[in-house]
N, C-alpha and C positions, 0 to 999 in steps of 0.2 A: 504494500500500500504506500501511498505517498500523499503529501499535502501540497496544495497549490494556493497561490494568493487569491484573495477575493476579487470578484468582478466588480464592474461599476455599479451594480445594483445593491451592494452593501453586505450581502449575507456571508458570514463565515461558514466553513464546512466542517462539521464535527460530529456527524452521526455514525452510529455503528452500522455494520454491514446489514443490508436488508431493511433498515428503518425507512420510514416514508421519505422518498427522495434520496436515499442513502448516498453519502458523499465521499466515502473513502475511495481511494484511487487504485487502479490497476496499472502497472507499467513494468511488465517483465523484461522489456527491452531486449528481447532475444535477437532481433535483427533490425536493421534499418530497411528502408524500402528499396535500396539499391544493392543490397547484399551484405554489407558489412554489419556485423551484429552489434546492437547496443547503441546506435547513434542517437536515439531519442531519449536516453536515460536522463539527460539534463533537464527534461521538462519539469522535474520536481521543483525547480526554482521558482515557478510562478504561474499563477492562473493566467489565462489568456491575456496577453498584452492587448488582445483585441477587444477587451471589454471596456476600454477607455481610450484616450488619445492624448496627443502631447504637443508641447512647444518647449523651446529651450530657454533657460535663463539667458538674458542678453547681457549687455555691458554691466560690469559690476558683479557678475556671478562666476560661473565656472570657466568661461572662455571657450573658444572653438576647439574642435578636434582636428589634429593633423590628419591628412588624408589616409595615411597608413593605419591609423587607429579607428577610423570610422567604420561603423557597422553597416553603412549604406543607407542611412536614413536622412542624411543632410547634417549640417553642422550648425553650431550656434551662430556662426558668422552669417548664415543665410537669413537669420532673424534680426531685423534691424530696429524694430520698435517694440514697445511694450504697451500693455493695456492701460486705459484710463477710464475711470468711472465717471469722469466729468464730461466726456465727449457726448455730443448730441448723437442720436441714432443715425440720422441722415442729415446732410447739409453741413454748413460751415459751423465751426465750433468756437474758437477763441481768437484773440488778436494778440500779436506780438509786434512791438515797435510800430503799431498803427496798422498792420496788415492783417486781414482776415486769414485764418487757416482753416483748411478742411479738417474733419475729424481724424483722418489719416495723418495729416501733417502735424496736428496737435500731439498725436501719439508719438511721432518721431521726435518732436521738440521735447516732450517730457522725458523720453528716454535719455536724451543727450544732456538735459539741463536741470531736471527736477530732482533735488536731493531726496525728497520723500519717496519718489518712485524708486530711486536707486536703493533706498533702505528697504523698501518692500520686496524688491527683487532679492536682495541679499538675505532677507529673513524668510524667503520662500513664499511670500504672500502674493507674488506675481510671477507668472511664467509666460514670457512672450506677450501675446495679445490677451492673455487670460488673467483674471484676478481670482485668486483662490477664495472660495466661500466656505469650505468645510471639508471634513474627511468622510469618505464613504466606506473605506475599508483599509486594513493593513495586513500585509503578509510578511513572510520571512525576508523577502528581498525586494518588496515593492510597497508603494502606497497608492491608494486611489483617492483622488481629490475631486470634489465638486467645484466647478469654476464657471465664471461668466465671461463670454467673449466681449471685449471692450467695445467693439464697433457695432456688432449686431445685437448685443444684449442676450444672446442665446446661452442657455446653460449647457455645459458639456461635462463629460467625465474625463479626467486626466489620470492615466496610470504612469507612475514615476518609478523607474527601475534603477537600482544602483548597479552600474556597470562593473564595479570592482568585485561584485558578488556573483557575477554571471560567468560561467565557464564557456569555453569555445563552443561546446555542443549546444548549450542553451542559446548562445548568440545566434547560431545558425537557425535554430528552431524559431527564434523570435523574428528573424528576417523572413522566414517562410510564412510565419503567421501573418505578418503585415502584407506580404505579397498575396496571400490567399484572400484577405479582406478586401484588397484593392480590386479583385476580380468581381466581387459581389455587389450588385446594385438591385436590391429588392426591398420592398416596404416592410418586410418581416425579418430583416437582417440588420443588426446594429451597424451603423455607417461609420467608416473611418474618415476622419477629417484631415489630420495632420500628424506627422511624426518628425521629431528632431532630436538631436542629442548634443550634450555638452561633454566636457572631459570626463565627468563622473556619472552623468545621468542620461537615461533615455526617457523621453516623454511621449506618450501616445495619446492623442486627443481623439475622442470618439463621441458618438451620439450618447446622450444621457436619457435613459428611460426611467422616469420618476416613480413609476408605480410599483417597483420592486419585483421580486422573483415570483414565478409561478409556484415554486416550492413553498415559499413563505405564505402565500395567499391560501393555499390548500390546507397547510398544517394549522393555520390560525383560524380559518373560516369554514373549513370542511370541504367535502367533495363538491364538484360542480354538478349542476343539473346536466342532463344529456344535451339539452338545447344549447346551454352556454358552452359546454365542452366541445360541441361540434364547431362552433365559431372559432374557438381558440385552437383546436387541433387542426382545423383546415388551414389556418395560417402557418402553424409550425410545419405542416406537411408541404405547403407551397414553398416555404423557405428551404426545406431539405431538398425538394425537387430542383429548385434553382441551383443549389450547391452542386448536386450530382450532374446537372446539365452542363456545369462548368468544371467538371472533374474534381470537385472539392469534396473531400470526405471529412466530416466533422469529428467523429470518433470520441466525442464526449458529450453527446446529447443527453440531457437530463433536465428535470424541472428547475434546478438551480441555475441553469444557463438559458432560461427563457424569461424575458423581462417585459413587464407591462409598460407600454408607453401611453396607453389610454384605457378607458374602462373596459373595452372589449378589443383591444389591439395589443398584440405581443410581438416581440422581436427576439430572434435567436442570436446569442452572442457567445463569447469565450471560445476563440479558435486556437487555443494553446496546444491542443493535440491534433489539430487539423493537418491534412496532407493533400497532395495532388496525386490522383491516380485515375487511370482509365477504368471503365466499368468492369472488365474482366481481369484486371491486374491483381496479382496476389501480393498481399502485404504481410509483413513479418513482425512489425512492432506492436506489442500488445499494451494497450493503455486505456484509460477511462475509469469509470466507477463500477465496482463489482456488481451492485444490484441491477445495473443496466447492461451488463456485459452479455453478449451473445454466447451460446454454448461453444461455438467454434473457437472463441478466444481462450477457453480453458482446455479445449480438446485437440485442436489441430496445430500444425506447424505454420500454417498461413491462413489467410482469410481474404475475402473480397469486401472492400470498404462499404459499398452501398448497402449490402445485406446486413452488416453490423449496425449501421445507422438506422435501418428499418426496424431491426429488433428493438433497439432503444426507443424508437418511436412507439412501438407497441407497449413497452413497459410504461412509458409516460402516459399513454391513453388509459391504461388500467389505473394508474395513480390518480389521474384527473377524475375518473368516474367513481372511484371507490375510496379515495383518501388513503389507500394502503399500497404497498408494493406487492406484486404477485409472488415474488420469491423473498421470503423473510427468514433470517437466521441470525444467531448471535455471534457467529464467526464466519470469516470468509470461506473457510474449508467446508462448513456445512452448507453455506449458500451455494458454493460451487456444485455440490452434490445435487441440490434441488434443481439448479438450472440445467445441469447435464441430463437429469431425468425428466425435465419438463414438468415437474410436479407443482401445480398451483391450482387454486380453487376459483371457480367462476361464480360470483355472487348472483343469486337468482333474481335480484331486483333489477339487474341490467336488462335492457330490451334485447330481443333476439338478434336484431341487426348489429347492436354493439358487441354482443358476445361473439357473433360470427366474425366480425372484423378483428377483434383481439386474438381469437383463435387462429385466424389466417396469418397473422403476423408472428405470433409466438410459436412457430413451428421449428423443431429442432434441426431439421435439414435445411441448410441455406437455399438450395435450389427450389424447395417446396414453399418457401416463404413468400408472402404477398409482395409484389413489386409496388413502386410508387404509383404506377398507373392503376393497379388493382385497388389500392387504398383509395385513391381519389374517385374511382368509379363504384365504390362499394355502396350497398343499400343504405348504410348508416349515414353516409355523407351526401346522399342524394339531395340536390338542390342547393348545396353549399357553394359559396364563391371561393375560388382559389385565386388569390391575388397574383397578377402578372408581375414580371420583373420590370425594372425601370431602365432597361437597356437603352431605350431611345434617348435618355438624358446623358450627355457627356459630362464627366466630372473635371474636365480640363478647362481652365479659364479662357484658353485661346478660343474656345467655342463661341464666346460672347464678345470677343474683343473687336472684331471687324466684320462680322457676318451680317448680311442683310436678310437672310432667310431664317431668322430666329422665331421660335414659338413665343406666344404671349408671355408665358412665365419666364422665359429666358430674357426677353426684353425688360421685364420687370426687374429681374436680378441685375442686369447691366445698368439700368437706371439707378437702382439703389446703390450699387458700388460706385458709380460716378458721383453720386451725391455725397458719398463718404470721402471722396477724394482719390479713389482708386481708378486711375485712368486706363485707357486702352493700352498704352505703352507698358504700364505696370503689369497688366494682365498678360500681355505677350511675353514679357520678361519672365514671368512666373510659370508659363506654360510648360517649359521644359524640365521643371523641377518636380513635377508630380506632387505627391504629398509632402515633399521636403520644403515647401514654401508656405510662409504665413499668409501670403496673398491667396494662394490656392486654398488654404484652410478657410479663409474668410469667404471666398467664392463658394466653396462646397457647403458651408454652413448656411449661407444666404439662399442657395439653390434648394437645399434640403428643407429649409423652412417653408419655401413655397410648395414643394412637393407634399409636405405633410398637411398644409392647409388645403391643397387641392384634393387630397385623398380623404379628407375628413377626419384626420387624426386631431384629437383635442387634448388639452391638459388633463392629466389623470385625476379622476375622482373615484372613490370606492364604488365598485360596481354592485348594483342591487340585483342585476339579472343573473348573477352567479348563484343566487340562493336556490336551494332545492324547492321544487314545487311540492305542494301538499300531497299530491298523488304519489310522487316519488318517495316522499318520507314514509307514506303509508306502506309502500312496497318494501321498505327496510333499508339497512345499510347507511345510516344517517351521517356519514362524513367524519372528518377528523383524521389526524395523522396516526401512523402506526407506532 
């Protein structure tokens, strides 16, 4: 077993094997995916860097990283300004020597001239464009901070990792994690905004989902009604299908890694164990949480990634509908025996379509297991919406710099950026830096804000629709964690 750092959603992992949402980790690290054994053992250093995001301390902090020391995320020198809570959201901000400044120019001026800003940077209260608002979680080698973007005023989660405590294997895994997140553009996947590094720190800036974990919600409020579970499960399924369509295998899918961004909207995060693999490719690194582990992870020398993710999806569905894990034991050894035997009980209060879907997923033989297409076309999910990917939206700021064929939402973002003082020339300059640029980070946050508004995502409030119906309570199995 192993422990990893907490995601942006705040919850620490400390449950015994087989408890509701069980959090202990598997990582036998027998092989890596290219043949040399044990490459991924370094993952124990931290929970997905992908559950938050980052910017680097600017002048007065750690300084920039020599090229030979860089992990490939960009350096502190590429971040030239820091956040200011006094800036106006859009339009001109302040005056210096009688001249009006844009919000972006004011940020630059404060970085170079404001002693209070320098002090906040030194004390860790500001990181780049972001002002720290509080702590979301702490792990062995990282911290997760809640922050506000100074220009757009959007809340973000920043994961800060201590480079001195990351070995070479973990650094490679971290680089792959960020690359994986960069591939994904789906409304039910946590969005990566920006990544930078200083001499001592890596900062990963990501979308903040304020509603907390699916695991916490179920253990504190009880199991979901089938109606509400269908809505949530269909979103998770659409996210996993999007990953598999892009050859991304999550490998740590569980309720702790699904986060509420709205009353009935969730996002999958934490890509710390993720990898890239073709559908039929055999993988050899065994990782994840034992209660969610497919039997082949305990039994075979290799496995196919999509089928392992699908098994975990079935475990999650059972947990959502019952508030319990299907395989429960007080030790990992006993849990392993139950999983290998496929021994679990199906509550009678579940509808026949729900029971049929769970049974089709939790099949011991991987080839016999339901596929993502089977799941989405199942009777239980009939009529549910599966959200499409956002592939039509380019996350490169060059897209809006000089194009005349922009969509209305892109025109809106370009106008907002211009009012902030981010010109077309700045957008062009940032376009080649991908997520290594603070301008790109600002662009992505602004664009994502429009996406969320257009898709109907709203600020989180406690959902009442998750409550069990009276009829379901009368059928039994009234919720709560195991």
